[in-house]
N, C-alpha and C positions, 0 to 999 in steps of 0.2 A: 597829920600830912597824905594819909589815904584816905580819910573820911572828907578831909575838907577837897579834894580831886572826883569823889565819888558825886557828892551834895551837886558841885558843879555838874555834873555829866547829867545829873538827875534833873537838875531846873533847866539845860541844854535841853536836853530830850524833851522835859513836859511840855514847852511849845508846840512842839509836833506833832505828838499824838493829840494834844486839844487842837488843833488844824484841824488834822483828818477824819476827828471824831464832828468836830463840829462841820465842815466840810460834805460829812456821809449823812449826814441826819439832814444837812438842807436838802441834801441830791433825794432824799427819800420824801422832805417836805414836798418837794418841788413837783418828784413823780405823784403824790397824793394827787396835790394841786393838777394838773395836767390830765390824771387818768381822771377826775370828777368833771372835767372840762371836753375829755372825749377827743384831745391833740394830739391826733395821733404822730405827725411829724416830732411832735417835743417829747411823744414819747419813745419813738424810735431814739431819738439825741439820748435819753437816757442808759444805753444800753452800750458796750462792748460789740461790735463785730461776731466777735465768737462766742457770744451768752447763749445758754444753754440752761434752759430748765429742767428740774431733775422731778418726776411727779409718781406717782404708785404706778402710774400708768406708762412707766418708763422717760426718755431724753427725749425732748423737745427744743429742737434746734430754736433761732433767732426769727429766720423766716416762717417758720409754722406758726411761732408766737406772733409777731406782728400779723400774719393771714390772720389768725381767730380774734386779734382785737379789729381787724377789719370788718367782720363780718359780725360783729353787734355793730359797729359804725351803720354798714349796709341796711341791715337790717331796724335799723332805729330804736334799740335797746337804752333801757336807762343804765348808762356805765355805774350808777352809783357812787357815793362820796367815801375817797377811801383813805383810810387815816392809820399813822402807826402808833403805837404806843409800848413803854418796856424796852426800848432800845437798848443795845449795848455793841459798842465797835470797839474791836479789838484791833490793832496794826499786826500785820503777818512777817511783814519786813519792810522796806523802805518804799514799796511801789503797789504792796497788794495789802487789804485790811476785809474784815469780816465784821456783820451785820448780823445781828439778829434779835428778833423782837415779836410781837402780837402786831397782826395786819386785822384792819376791821374795814368791812364794804357792806354801807349800809344805803339800802335803796330807796324810792319811793314810795313803793308800795307798803314799806315797816320794816321787811326781811331783812335780813342781811348775812354775811358768811361772817365768819371767824376763822383765824387762822394764825399760827406760829410761821417765821421764815426763817431761811438763813443764806445771806447772799456774800458770795465773795465779788470784792471792788478790784480794778485796777486804776492806776494812778494812770490818766493821760494828758497830753498837752492843754487838751478840753474839760480837765476834771475827772473825778472818779466818775466810773461805769462800771455796770452790771456787769459780770462775767460769768458766773454762776448762781441760779438761786434753787435752794429747794425748797420745798412748801410741807404742810400735814395739817 
């Protein structure tokens, strides 16, 4: 009887995980698309208002992050094409999840930036939003 209850609970929980994973992978794909298009408004919608980026230079709040993006637009720089691979998604609790993997930004001149990222997401009424990102 215990095994049956466990299997039923496992089957009920699996779709929730699959939905979270699918939704976050879709959010990353969307972010890659709008990044490659240089769509600042859509990029802004990817982030939670309390977002911070953690880098080797310190903590960068959302306002500064968006200002950095605006400077790329104003200077007419190549945004590059952003793609993600080897992404793993893990639920942390009902409204939080962790994603980590590889990000690649390829530019028109043939150069590229390769990095690994870790992002904590929070579920909002508007979908999963990036709350904290650490890159290396």
